[in-house]
N, C-alpha and C positions, 0 to 999 in steps of 0.2 A: 583532638588530642591524639598524639602518637601512642601506639602500644609500647611496651617495654622493649629494650634492646634485643633481648633473646627472641621475642616474637618477630621483630623486624628481620632478624637474620636467620629465620627458620626455614627459608625456602631457597636453596642455592640454585643458581642458573645452570640449566642442563642443555647441552648441545642437542640440536635436532638431528635425528638420524633417519635418512630416507634410503630405502632399498627398492628394488624392482617390485617387491610384494607389498610395500607400504600402502595402506588404504587411506582414503581421505579422512576417515574418522580417527585413525591412528595418528595422522599428522596433526590434526586439530587438537587432539589430547596432549600432544607435546607442546603446543603453543602456551599452555598454562604454566609450564615450567621453563620456558625459554628466556624469560626476561625481555622478550622482544617488545617493541613499542606498540605497534598496532596489532601484531599477531597475538599478544597476550590478551588484548581486549576482545579479539575475535574468539579466543578460547573461552573467555568468561561469557560472552554473548551466546555461544553455542550451548553452554551448560544451562543458562537461564532459559533459552528457547526450548531445549529438551525437556526441562521441568515443566514449562508452560503446557507443552503438548501432551505430556504424559499424566499430569495431575488434573484435578477437577477445577480447572481454571476456565473462566470465560475469556477467551483470547481474542484481542483486537488486532487487526492488521491495518495499518494506515500507510498510504503511499501517494505520491503525485503521479500525474498522468504520463509524463515524458518517458518513463521506463517501459510503459506498455507499447511504445513504438518499437522497442528493441526485443531481442530474444529473451530478456528477463521475464517477459510475459509468460513464457512457458514454465518458469520456475514457480511463479505465483499461481498459475493455473493448476500445477501439480499439487501445491499446498491446499488449494480449494478442493480439488478432486478427492484428496485423502482426508478432508475434514480436519486439517491441522489448525484451522482458525474458525472462530464462531461468528465474528462480525467484521465487516470491511467498511472503513471510512476512507473515502478518496475524493478526487476532484472530477469535474465533468469530463475533462479530456480522456480519462480512463475509459469512459463509456464510448466516446468517439473512436478511439484507437482500437478498442476491442471489437466493436461492431465492424468498423471499416476493414480491419485485418481478417475478419471472419469471411469476407467476400472478395477482397482484393489484396494484392501484394504491396508491401512497403519495400524499400531497397536500401542496401548498404551504400553509404556515400562517404563524405569527408567534411570535416569542419572547415576545410580550406577552399571549398567550391566558391565560385563567384556568384553571389546571391542575385545580382542584377541580371546575370545571364540565365540563372535558374528561373527567375520570374518570367522571362521572355519565352522559356520552354514550357511553362505551365507546371513547374515543379516546385514544391515547397520543401524547405530544409528544416529538420528538427535535430539540431546537433549534428551528428554524423549519419543521420538517417534521412533519406529523401523520399518524398511522397508526391506522386503526380496528382493533379487535380481530380482525375477520375477515380483515384483510390481513397478520396476523403470526402469532400463536400458533396460530390455527385451521388456517391453510393449511400451516404448518410441520408440525404433527402429522399431518395428513392425508397429505401428500406423503412425509414422512420414514419413517413407520411402514410404508407400502406398499413403499418402496424397500428399507428394511432387511430386510424379510421376504424379498425376492428375493435380496439379497446374502448373507443368512444361509444360504440354501440352497446358494449357491456356495462359501462358506467361512465358518468360525466365527471366524477370526482375521484382522484387518486392521490395516494401518498407517493413520494418519489421512489422509495424503496420497493413498493409493490409494483409500481410501473416498471421499474428496472427489472424486477423478477419476471414479469410477463414478457417484456422485450427479450430478456435473456433466453427464455424457453423457446421463443420464436426463431432464435438464431440457428439452433439445431446444428451446432458445430462443436465437436469435442475439444477443439483448441481454444474455445472461448471461455474466458473467466466468468462472464455474465451467465452463460449457459450452464456451466457446472455449479456456480453459486446458487442459481435458481433450482437446479436439480437436488442440491444438498441442503436447501433451505438455509443458506447463509445470506443474511440480509446485507445489501450494499447501500450505505447511506452516503449521499452526496450533498453536503450543506450548501455548496455553491453551484446549484444545479443549472443556473442560467449562463454560467461562464464557460461556454463551449458550444460545439455544433449540436449536441444532443439537446441542450437547453434552447438553442435558437430554433430547433425544429418544434419544440413544445410551444414556443412563442408564436411561431408561424401558424401552427395548427389552431391556437387560440384566436388568432386574428380572424380566422375563418369560422370558428365555433366559440362564440363568446361565453357560453355556459360551461366550457371545459375548464376544470379546476385542478391544480396541483397543490395539495395541502401540505406545505412544508412544516407547519407546526404540529401536525399529526405525526410526522416523522420524528420530531423531537420527543413527543409523548411516547412513541413506541421505543425509541432509544432509551428513554429514562426507565421504562419497564425492564429492559435488559440489564441496565446498570443496577437497579435496586433489587432485582432478583438474584444477582450473581453472588455466590459465596466468596469467590476470589476473582480478581481481574488481573490480566497481564496484557502487555501490548508490545508488538514489534512495530516500531514506527520508523518508516523509511522517509527521509527528507522532512522538511518542515511545512510551513504554511498552514492552510485551513484544515487539512486532513490531520496533521499532528495536533493542532490546537483543539479541534473538536473532540479528539480522543481523550486528551487530558482534561479538557473542560468538563465533560460529563462525568469523568471519574472522580472529580473533586467532590461531587455530591454524595459519594459513598466513602469519603475520607482519603481518596487517592488510589492509585494503582498499587497492587501488591508486588508486581514485578514489571520491569520495563527494559527494552532495548531501543536505543535511538541511534540510527546510522545516518550520518549527514556529511556534507562537504562544507557547510556554513560555519562561520566563526562567530564567537559571542561578542566581539569587541564593538559591534554596531548596535547592540541591544535588541536585535531582532528575535522574534519567536523561533525562527528557523535556526539561529545560531545559539539559542539558549540551551545550556546543558540541563540534564534532568535534575541536577542539584537545585537549580532555580525553581523548578516545578514543586519541590518540597515546600518552599516558602509559601506557595499558593495553595497548598494542600491537594495538589493534583497528583503527586506521588507520595506514598507513605514514607515517613522518616526511616522506617526499618525495612523498606522494600529492597529487593534484589534488583540492581539496575546497573547499566553500563552505557557509556557514550562511546561510539566507534566512529572514527573519521575515515571516510573513504568512499569510493564509487560503488554503489550497490550492484551495478551490473557485473562487477567482479566479485563482490563479497557475498551476495546472496546464495550463489551456488555452493560456496564453501560452507555456509551456515546450514543450509537445508539438505545438501547432498547426503551427509552421514545419517540424517534422520529418516531418509527414504530407504 
């Protein structure tokens, strides 16, 4: 139901003003009164994120793996280093790219490269990022098998988040999300742990050590403890898929998220979870009806620096 006419007409559009001394924070604060289409949503998202970070929230960060192949990894790593989030839920490829990039380079490329020719050169394309074979599969196998041998001697049974923490500490690279999450005791949950190189290395190790166990249900128990102990929960959800769904799925058991930001390029017309707006999650009790939330459409590699920069 619409508010009354006076309320609707209470916030006139104001022109944005930029000078050589305008800060990023000052620009974003103008977005709220610009009437701009995506810019006004970015302004709302910034206010919600600021409140999440400053208040006594248990803050979830969910995102897919592809952005960790880009420089956006550095923004997320800075959020982790500064303890701006409490829990990370992501996909297996995040582990792959974070580990691989801790030891080898990825390269700027183009969406328009000929993929058949890249294959013959031993180069893999991830959007506009190119990754030579030696920067991915080879280094993953070399590093993971060595570390799994050490951890196997310590224990034959692990939860994925604890395994990720141990692997993170072994990276010893300040540019690594896994390393800084482990140092700051920020658990990383990966519900689809076998869907990537990290998971394939776990499978390969188990083929040689049949008593090696990764207990994914204990992960869910530990995640439920975080959920039920939280006074309030908020989430910055980047992209959809399993990482978004696992975040809202577990929060339904406490009545839903108290605040949420969803940034996506997906559309809702196909009924997918990735395209579903946060309004839909209210019907599933995954977001509270009175929650502060916003859906923002756009590429996170451009939007995340805008949102996080002023908070730093």
